[in-house]
VEXDREN-2710 file (C-alpha; in Angstrom, 1 decimal):
% VEXDREN-2710
k/r/px/py/pz
1/MET/8.3/-5.5/47.4
2/ASP/7.1/-8.4/49.5
3/ARG/9.2/-11.5/50.3
4/THR/7.6/-13.6/47.5
5/GLU/8.3/-11.0/44.9
6/LEU/11.9/-10.7/46.2
7/LEU/12.4/-14.4/46.1
8/ILE/11.1/-14.6/42.5
9/LEU/13.5/-11.7/41.5
10/ILE/16.5/-13.5/43.1
11/LEU/15.6/-16.8/41.5
12/SER/15.2/-15.1/38.1
13/CYS/18.6/-13.4/38.5
14/LEU/20.2/-16.7/39.4
15/LEU/18.6/-18.5/36.4
16/PHE/19.8/-15.7/34.1
17/LEU/23.4/-15.9/35.5
18/HIS/23.3/-19.7/35.1
19/LEU/22.2/-19.5/31.5
20/LEU/24.8/-16.8/30.8
21/TRP/27.5/-19.0/32.3
22/GLU/26.2/-22.0/30.3
23/ALA/26.4/-20.0/27.0
24/LEU/29.9/-18.8/27.7
25/GLN/31.0/-22.3/28.6
26/ALA/29.5/-23.6/25.3
27/ARG/31.4/-21.0/23.3
28/ARG/34.7/-22.0/25.0
29/ASP/34.0/-25.6/24.4
30/ARG/33.1/-25.1/20.7
31/LYS/36.3/-23.1/20.2
32/ALA/38.3/-26.1/21.5
33/LEU/36.8/-28.3/18.7
34/ALA/37.9/-28.3/15.1
35/HIS/34.5/-29.7/13.9
36/VAL/31.1/-30.5/15.2
37/ILE/29.3/-33.0/13.0
38/TYR/25.5/-33.1/13.6
39/VAL/23.8/-36.1/12.2
40/ASN/20.0/-36.0/11.5
41/GLY/17.5/-37.9/9.5
42/THR/14.6/-40.4/9.8
43/ARG/16.5/-43.7/9.7
44/GLY/20.1/-44.7/10.2
45/LYS/21.3/-41.7/12.3
46/SER/22.9/-43.8/15.0
47/THR/24.6/-46.1/12.5
48/VAL/26.0/-43.2/10.4
49/THR/27.1/-41.3/13.5
50/ARG/29.1/-44.3/14.7
51/MET/30.5/-45.0/11.2
52/ILE/31.7/-41.4/10.8
53/ALA/33.3/-41.4/14.2
54/ALA/35.1/-44.7/13.5
55/GLY/36.3/-43.5/10.1
56/LEU/37.7/-40.2/11.5
57/ALA/39.4/-42.0/14.5
58/ALA/41.2/-44.3/12.0
59/GLY/42.8/-41.2/10.6
60/GLY/44.2/-40.1/13.9
61/HIS/41.5/-37.7/15.1
62/ARG/40.4/-37.7/18.7
63/VAL/36.6/-38.1/18.4
64/LEU/33.8/-38.1/20.9
65/CYS/30.7/-39.8/19.5
66/LYS/27.2/-39.5/21.0
67/THR/24.2/-41.4/19.8
68/THR/20.6/-41.5/21.0
69/GLY/19.4/-44.7/19.2
70/THR/17.9/-47.6/21.1
71/LEU/20.0/-46.6/24.1
72/PRO/21.8/-43.2/24.6
73/ILE/25.5/-43.9/24.5
74/ALA/28.7/-41.8/24.3
75/ILE/31.9/-43.3/22.8
76/HIS/34.9/-41.4/24.2
77/PRO/38.2/-40.8/22.4
78/ASP/39.8/-43.7/24.2
79/GLY/37.1/-46.1/22.9
80/ARG/35.3/-46.3/26.3
81/GLN/31.5/-46.6/25.9
82/GLU/29.3/-44.7/28.4
83/LEU/25.6/-45.6/28.8
84/ILE/24.0/-42.2/29.4
85/GLU/21.8/-42.3/32.5
86/ARG/18.9/-39.8/32.5
87/LYS/17.1/-38.8/35.7
88/ALA/14.5/-36.8/33.7
89/PRO/13.0/-36.9/30.2
90/ALA/15.5/-36.3/27.4
91/ASN/16.4/-32.7/26.8
92/ILE/18.4/-31.1/24.1
93/ARG/20.6/-29.3/26.7
94/GLU/22.2/-32.8/27.1
95/GLN/24.1/-32.0/23.9
96/LEU/26.0/-29.2/25.6
97/LYS/27.1/-31.6/28.3
98/TYR/28.8/-33.8/25.8
99/MET/30.3/-31.0/23.8
100/HIS/31.9/-30.0/27.2
101/LYS/33.1/-33.6/27.7
102/ALA/34.6/-33.5/24.2
103/ALA/36.5/-30.4/25.0
104/GLN/37.6/-31.7/28.4
105/GLU/38.9/-34.9/26.8
106/LYS/40.8/-32.9/24.2
107/ALA/38.9/-34.3/21.3
108/ASP/39.2/-32.4/18.1
109/ILE/35.9/-33.6/16.6
110/LEU/32.4/-34.2/18.1
111/VAL/30.1/-36.4/16.1
112/ILE/26.7/-36.2/17.6
113/GLU/23.2/-37.5/16.7
114/CYS/20.4/-35.0/16.6
115/MET/17.8/-35.6/19.4
116/ALA/15.4/-32.8/18.5
117/LEU/12.1/-33.3/16.5
118/GLN/10.4/-29.9/16.4
119/PRO/11.8/-27.5/13.8
120/GLU/12.6/-24.8/16.4
121/TYR/14.5/-27.2/18.5
122/GLN/16.4/-28.5/15.5
123/ARG/17.5/-25.0/14.7
124/VAL/18.4/-24.1/18.3
125/SER/20.4/-27.3/19.0
126/GLY/22.3/-27.3/15.7
127/ARG/23.0/-23.7/15.0
128/ASP/22.8/-21.9/18.4
129/MET/23.9/-24.5/20.9
130/LEU/26.4/-26.7/19.1
131/ARG/27.1/-24.3/16.2
132/CYS/27.9/-27.3/14.0
133/ASP/29.9/-26.8/10.9
134/VAL/29.1/-30.1/9.3
135/GLY/25.4/-31.2/8.9
136/VAL/24.4/-34.7/7.9
137/ILE/20.9/-35.9/6.8
138/THR/20.6/-39.6/6.2
139/ASN/17.1/-39.6/4.6
140/ALA/13.7/-38.1/4.9
141/ARG/10.9/-40.7/5.4
142/LEU/7.5/-40.6/6.9
143/ASP/7.9/-40.7/10.7
144/HIS/7.1/-38.4/13.6
145/MET/4.4/-36.9/11.3
146/ASP/2.6/-35.5/14.4
147/VAL/5.4/-32.9/14.9
148/MET/7.5/-32.9/11.7
149/GLY/5.0/-32.8/8.9
150/ASP/2.6/-34.8/6.8
151/THR/4.7/-35.3/3.7
152/ARG/8.4/-36.3/3.0
153/GLU/9.0/-32.7/1.7
154/GLU/7.7/-31.2/5.0
155/ILE/9.8/-33.6/7.0
156/LEU/12.9/-32.7/5.0
157/GLU/12.2/-29.0/5.6
158/CYS/12.1/-29.8/9.3
159/LEU/15.3/-31.8/9.2
160/MET/17.2/-29.1/7.4
161/GLU/16.6/-26.6/10.1
162/MET/19.8/-27.8/11.9
163/LEU/22.1/-27.4/8.9
164/PRO/25.0/-25.0/9.3
165/GLU/25.7/-21.7/7.7
166/LYS/29.0/-21.5/5.6
167/GLY/29.6/-25.2/6.4
168/LEU/29.5/-28.6/4.8
169/ILE/26.2/-30.5/4.2
170/PHE/26.1/-34.2/3.4
171/THR/23.1/-36.4/2.6
172/ALA/22.2/-39.8/1.3
173/GLU/18.7/-38.5/0.4
174/ARG/18.5/-38.5/-3.3
175/ASP/14.8/-37.8/-4.0
176/PHE/15.0/-34.0/-3.3
177/PRO/18.3/-32.7/-4.8
178/ASP/16.8/-29.3/-5.9
179/ARG/15.3/-28.7/-2.5
180/MET/18.5/-29.4/-0.7
181/ALA/20.6/-27.5/-3.1
182/ALA/18.4/-24.4/-2.6
183/ARG/18.8/-24.7/1.2
184/ALA/22.5/-25.1/0.9
185/LYS/22.8/-22.1/-1.4
186/LYS/20.7/-20.0/1.1
187/LEU/23.1/-21.0/3.9
188/SER/26.2/-20.5/1.8
189/SER/27.1/-24.1/2.5
190/ILE/28.5/-26.8/0.2
191/LEU/26.2/-29.8/-0.5
192/THR/27.4/-33.3/-1.2
193/ILE/24.9/-36.0/-2.1
194/SER/26.5/-39.4/-1.6
195/ASP/26.1/-42.3/-4.0
196/PRO/26.0/-46.0/-2.9
197/ALA/27.4/-46.9/-6.4
198/SER/30.6/-45.3/-5.3
199/LEU/31.3/-48.3/-3.1
200/GLU/32.2/-50.6/-6.0
201/ASP/35.9/-50.1/-5.5
202/LEU/35.8/-51.1/-1.9
203/PRO/35.5/-54.9/-1.5
204/GLY/33.2/-55.8/1.4
205/ALA/31.7/-52.3/1.8
206/ARG/28.2/-53.6/1.1
207/LYS/28.5/-56.2/3.8
208/LEU/28.8/-53.5/6.5
209/ASP/25.3/-52.1/6.5
210/PHE/22.9/-50.5/4.0
211/PRO/25.1/-49.1/1.2
212/GLU/23.5/-45.7/1.6
213/ASN/24.8/-45.4/5.2
214/VAL/28.3/-46.6/4.3
215/ALA/28.6/-44.3/1.3
216/LEU/27.4/-41.3/3.4
217/ALA/29.8/-41.9/6.3
218/LEU/32.7/-42.2/3.8
219/ALA/31.7/-39.0/2.0
220/VAL/31.8/-37.1/5.3
221/CYS/35.2/-38.4/6.2
222/GLN/36.6/-37.6/2.8
223/GLY/35.0/-34.2/2.9
224/LEU/37.1/-33.5/6.0
225/GLY/40.3/-34.5/4.3
226/MET/40.5/-38.2/5.2
227/ASP/42.1/-40.7/2.8
228/ARG/39.2/-42.9/1.5
229/GLN/40.9/-46.2/2.2
230/THR/41.9/-45.2/5.7
231/ALA/38.4/-44.0/6.5
232/PHE/37.0/-47.3/5.1
233/GLU/39.3/-49.3/7.4
234/GLY/37.9/-47.3/10.3
235/VAL/34.3/-47.6/9.2
236/LYS/34.7/-51.4/9.0
237/SER/35.4/-51.5/12.7
238/PHE/32.5/-49.4/13.9
239/VAL/30.7/-50.5/17.0
240/ARG/27.0/-51.3/16.1
241/ASP/24.2/-49.7/18.0
242/PRO/22.6/-52.1/20.6
243/PHE/19.4/-53.7/19.4
244/ALA/20.0/-52.7/15.8
245/LEU/18.5/-54.6/12.9
246/SER/19.1/-58.3/13.6
247/VAL/17.8/-61.7/12.3
248/PHE/17.5/-64.9/14.3
249/GLY/16.5/-68.4/13.4
250/GLY/14.6/-71.1/15.3
251/LYS/12.5/-74.2/14.6
252/ASN/10.6/-73.3/11.4
253/LEU/11.1/-69.7/12.5
254/THR/12.8/-66.5/11.3
255/PHE/12.6/-63.6/13.8
256/VAL/13.4/-60.2/12.4
257/ASN/14.2/-57.4/14.9
258/ALA/13.0/-54.4/12.9
259/LEU/11.8/-52.6/16.1
260/SER/14.1/-49.6/15.5
261/ALA/12.9/-49.0/11.9
262/ASN/9.5/-47.5/12.9
263/ASP/8.4/-46.1/9.5
264/VAL/6.6/-48.1/6.8
265/SER/9.0/-47.7/3.9
266/SER/12.1/-48.7/6.0
267/THR/10.2/-51.7/7.5
268/LYS/9.0/-52.9/4.1
269/MET/12.6/-52.6/2.8
270/ILE/13.9/-54.7/5.7
271/TYR/11.2/-57.3/5.0
272/GLU/12.2/-57.6/1.4
273/THR/15.8/-57.9/2.5
274/THR/15.2/-60.7/5.1
275/ARG/12.3/-62.8/3.7
276/GLY/12.9/-66.3/2.5
277/GLU/12.3/-67.9/-0.9
278/GLY/8.5/-67.9/-0.3
279/GLY/5.9/-69.9/1.5
280/GLU/6.6/-68.5/5.0
281/GLU/3.7/-67.4/7.1
282/LEU/4.1/-63.7/7.8
283/VAL/3.4/-62.5/11.4
284/ILE/3.7/-58.8/12.1
285/LEU/4.5/-58.2/15.7
286/ILE/3.8/-54.7/16.9
287/ASN/5.3/-53.4/20.1
288/ASN/3.3/-50.3/20.8
289/ARG/4.0/-47.3/23.0
290/GLY/1.0/-45.3/24.2
291/ASP/2.9/-42.0/23.7
292/ARG/3.5/-42.7/20.0
293/PRO/0.0/-42.7/18.5
294/ALA/1.2/-41.5/15.0
295/ARG/3.6/-44.5/14.8
296/ALA/0.8/-46.9/15.8
297/LEU/-1.2/-45.6/12.8
298/ASP/1.8/-46.2/10.6
299/MET/2.0/-49.8/11.8
300/VAL/-1.7/-50.3/11.1
301/ARG/-1.0/-49.0/7.6
302/LEU/1.9/-51.5/7.3
303/CYS/-0.5/-54.3/8.2
304/ARG/-3.0/-53.1/5.5
305/GLU/-0.3/-53.0/2.8
306/MET/1.5/-56.3/3.8
307/GLU/-1.5/-58.4/4.5
308/PRO/0.1/-60.7/7.2
309/LYS/-1.4/-64.1/8.2
310/GLN/-1.3/-63.0/11.9
311/ILE/-0.8/-59.8/13.8
312/TRP/0.6/-60.0/17.3
313/LEU/0.4/-57.1/19.8
314/LEU/2.8/-56.2/22.6
315/GLY/2.8/-53.1/24.7
316/ASP/0.3/-50.3/25.3
317/GLU/-3.3/-49.6/24.2
318/GLN/-3.8/-53.1/22.7
319/ARG/-7.6/-53.0/22.7
320/ALA/-7.8/-49.9/20.4
321/LEU/-4.9/-51.1/18.3
322/SER/-6.5/-54.5/17.9
323/ARG/-9.7/-52.9/16.5
324/MET/-7.7/-50.9/14.0
325/CYS/-5.6/-53.8/12.9
326/ARG/-8.7/-56.0/12.3
327/ARG/-10.2/-53.3/10.1
328/ALA/-7.0/-52.8/8.2
329/ALA/-6.2/-56.5/7.6
330/LEU/-9.5/-58.4/7.4
331/GLU/-7.9/-61.8/6.8
332/ALA/-5.4/-61.6/9.6
333/GLU/-5.8/-63.2/13.0
334/VAL/-5.0/-60.7/15.8
335/LYS/-3.6/-61.8/19.1
336/GLY/-2.4/-59.8/22.2
337/PHE/0.5/-60.7/24.5
338/ARG/1.2/-59.1/27.8
339/LEU/4.9/-60.0/28.1
340/ALA/7.8/-60.7/25.7
341/GLU/8.2/-64.1/27.3
342/GLU/4.8/-65.2/26.0
343/ILE/5.8/-64.8/22.3
344/PRO/6.2/-68.3/20.8
345/PHE/9.7/-68.9/19.3
346/ALA/8.8/-72.2/17.6
347/SER/6.3/-73.0/14.9
348/ASP/4.8/-76.1/13.2
349/VAL/4.9/-74.3/9.8
350/PRO/7.6/-72.0/8.3
351/ARG/7.0/-68.6/9.8
352/LEU/8.6/-65.1/9.7
353/ILE/8.0/-62.9/12.6
354/LEU/8.6/-59.2/11.7
355/ALA/8.9/-57.3/14.9
356/VAL/8.1/-53.6/14.4
357/GLY/6.8/-50.5/16.2
358/ASN/9.2/-49.6/19.0
359/ILE/12.2/-51.1/20.7
360/LYS/11.5/-49.8/24.2
361/ASN/10.2/-51.8/27.2
362/GLU/8.9/-55.2/26.0
363/GLY/10.7/-54.7/22.7
364/MET/14.1/-54.8/24.3
365/ARG/13.2/-57.8/26.4
366/LEU/12.0/-59.6/23.3
367/VAL/15.3/-59.0/21.5
368/GLU/17.3/-60.0/24.6
369/ARG/15.3/-63.2/24.7
370/ALA/15.9/-63.9/21.0
371/GLN/19.6/-63.4/21.5
372/LYS/19.6/-66.1/24.2
373/GLU/17.1/-68.6/22.7
374/LEU/17.6/-68.3/18.9
375/ILE/20.5/-68.5/16.6
376/GLU/21.7/-65.3/14.9
377/GLN/21.4/-65.4/11.1
378/PRO/22.9/-63.5/8.2
379/VAL/20.8/-60.9/6.5
380/ASN/21.1/-59.9/2.8
381/ILE/22.1/-56.2/2.6
382/GLY/23.1/-54.6/-0.6
383/GLY/23.1/-57.8/-2.5
384/GLU/25.5/-59.6/-0.1
385/GLN/25.2/-61.7/3.0
386/LYS/25.9/-59.8/6.2
387/HIS/25.7/-60.7/9.9
388/VAL/23.9/-58.0/11.8
END
């Protein structure tokens, strides 16, 4: 055996020992926790994760909450928020780090947002790494179609890969009850489909967020033995994800930050929620990422279906995106902008700017600019006015 082969053998042994130690540590950490709640879905994951954690904390549980929304953030049992700094691309092994932190900080519950997309990674992270006993699916909509599937049914099948065996399953997705019931039966788990109509006895519940999210979070808390009213008091105090859905007003202008919505159905729902009485000029502003080609195609489809007066482009690959937008919306004027600072925040005519696509890079800077220069407005959610 030459020196190179010996070095490879030594490194392989060291890697094996490290992985073995990591697996043993994960088992010890998991035993220290009463529950691991794994939150998955197309939209609303970060919000529901934070709501569940706040509801459980109100009942006296020590909860560590980790979300990977616009910014990856951990909320510790003492309420301290930690911005997660990454020195490399996101990796599902990060989930083990925060399960270890939860055990170290003597939390009894870890509420953690799924960060996997591919079915095999969903399965490994949920069942093998975290061994969650509570699985939550917010909804199954058309997004990440390049890795998750071409239809909502296929996307749901992908999302369900992380669900626990002999555990609890909660969902707000009401379009595929038979499919979810079959998976729950196969896993010997108990399925609960939450109902937003159940919020009628809780004054102000619909002001918090989309009713589906609130009802789902409360169902999880109640499923773990929480008193409904106590859980609701906690949910009311949840800390919103940075850069979440927000609406701002300016001179003849409404600016809607829907940059975190991404899929067509959610974005159209937000538009119907935030639009005025009529007569506003609709501008769809797309902040594009070059590594999200499938999402760019979704935003082109959005332009085709909504027929805006203008389409404004920020971010990557503007030349190709401009051509597609012009073909999709023949009557729309298409403009490109290099920086968020170039977007006009005043108008001579009533105008609604619907910002979509992706929150990263120029998207964040655009929202930060809106927070400084415009006035935050209420948005109508669930039939009531709500400040977001």
